[in-house]
matplotlib code that plots the C-alpha trace (Angstrom):
import matplotlib.pyplot as plt

x = [-57.1, -57.7, -55.4, -55.7, -54.4, -54.4, -57.4, -59.4, -58.2, -56.9, -56.9, -55.0, -52.2, -49.6, -50.7, -49.5, -47.2, -43.4, -41.1, -37.4, -35.4, -32.0, -30.7, -33.4, -37.0, -39.8, -43.5, -46.0, -48.0, -50.3, -51.3, -51.9, -53.9, -52.1, -48.5, -48.1, -47.3, -45.5, -42.8, -41.4, -38.2, -39.0, -35.8, -35.2, -32.0, -30.3, -27.7, -27.7, -26.0, -24.1, -23.4, -19.8, -21.0, -23.4, -26.2, -29.3, -32.6, -34.7, -36.3, -36.2, -39.9, -40.1, -42.8, -42.8, -44.5, -47.1, -44.8, -42.0, -44.0, -42.8, -39.9, -37.8, -39.8, -40.3, -42.9, -41.4, -43.5, -43.4, -44.4, -48.1]
y = [3.0, 4.1, 6.2, 5.6, 8.4, 9.1, 11.3, 8.6, 5.7, 7.1, 3.7, 1.8, -0.6, 0.8, 4.3, 7.1, 4.8, 4.9, 2.2, 1.5, 0.3, 0.8, 2.6, 5.2, 5.9, 6.4, 7.4, 5.7, 8.6, 6.8, 3.6, 3.3, 0.1, -0.2, 0.1, -0.2, 2.0, 5.4, 6.0, 9.4, 9.9, 10.8, 12.8, 14.2, 16.1, 12.9, 11.6, 8.0, 5.9, 3.7, 6.4, 7.9, 11.1, 11.8, 12.7, 14.0, 12.1, 15.1, 13.7, 10.0, 9.2, 5.4, 3.2, -0.1, -3.4, -4.7, -7.7, -5.4, -4.4, -6.5, -7.9, -5.0, -2.1, -2.8, -0.9, 1.4, 1.0, 3.9, 1.9, 1.8]
z = [-65.3, -61.8, -59.5, -55.8, -53.5, -49.8, -50.3, -52.0, -49.8, -46.4, -44.7, -47.4, -46.3, -48.7, -49.9, -47.6, -45.7, -45.2, -46.7, -46.5, -49.6, -51.1, -48.0, -47.9, -46.9, -49.3, -49.0, -51.2, -52.6, -55.0, -56.8, -60.5, -61.2, -64.6, -63.4, -59.7, -56.6, -56.8, -54.2, -53.5, -51.4, -47.8, -47.5, -51.0, -50.0, -48.6, -51.1, -52.3, -49.7, -52.2, -54.8, -54.7, -56.4, -53.5, -55.9, -54.1, -54.6, -55.5, -58.7, -57.9, -57.8, -58.5, -59.9, -57.9, -58.6, -56.2, -55.7, -54.3, -51.3, -48.4, -50.4, -51.6, -50.0, -46.3, -44.2, -41.5, -38.4, -35.9, -32.8, -33.8]

ax = plt.figure().add_subplot(projection="3d")
ax.plot(x, y, z, "-o")
ax.set_aspect("equal")
plt.show()
């Protein structure tokens, strides 16, 4: 089991980058070789866009399959 982070792999294509999915933005904070990428909400106080209860995303860190990158989680490019 290896954990890759922005400190260990600063030039990685996914780790440390912003992604958009499910109406919000996420930052990939690490990659666990046993279970996939870990996504943390970029705006944790923003409520879910499709949730009528307007629940904040504070604790919504998600584990994402490698196959979801580019399919469900799309990279946010900032003109660079």
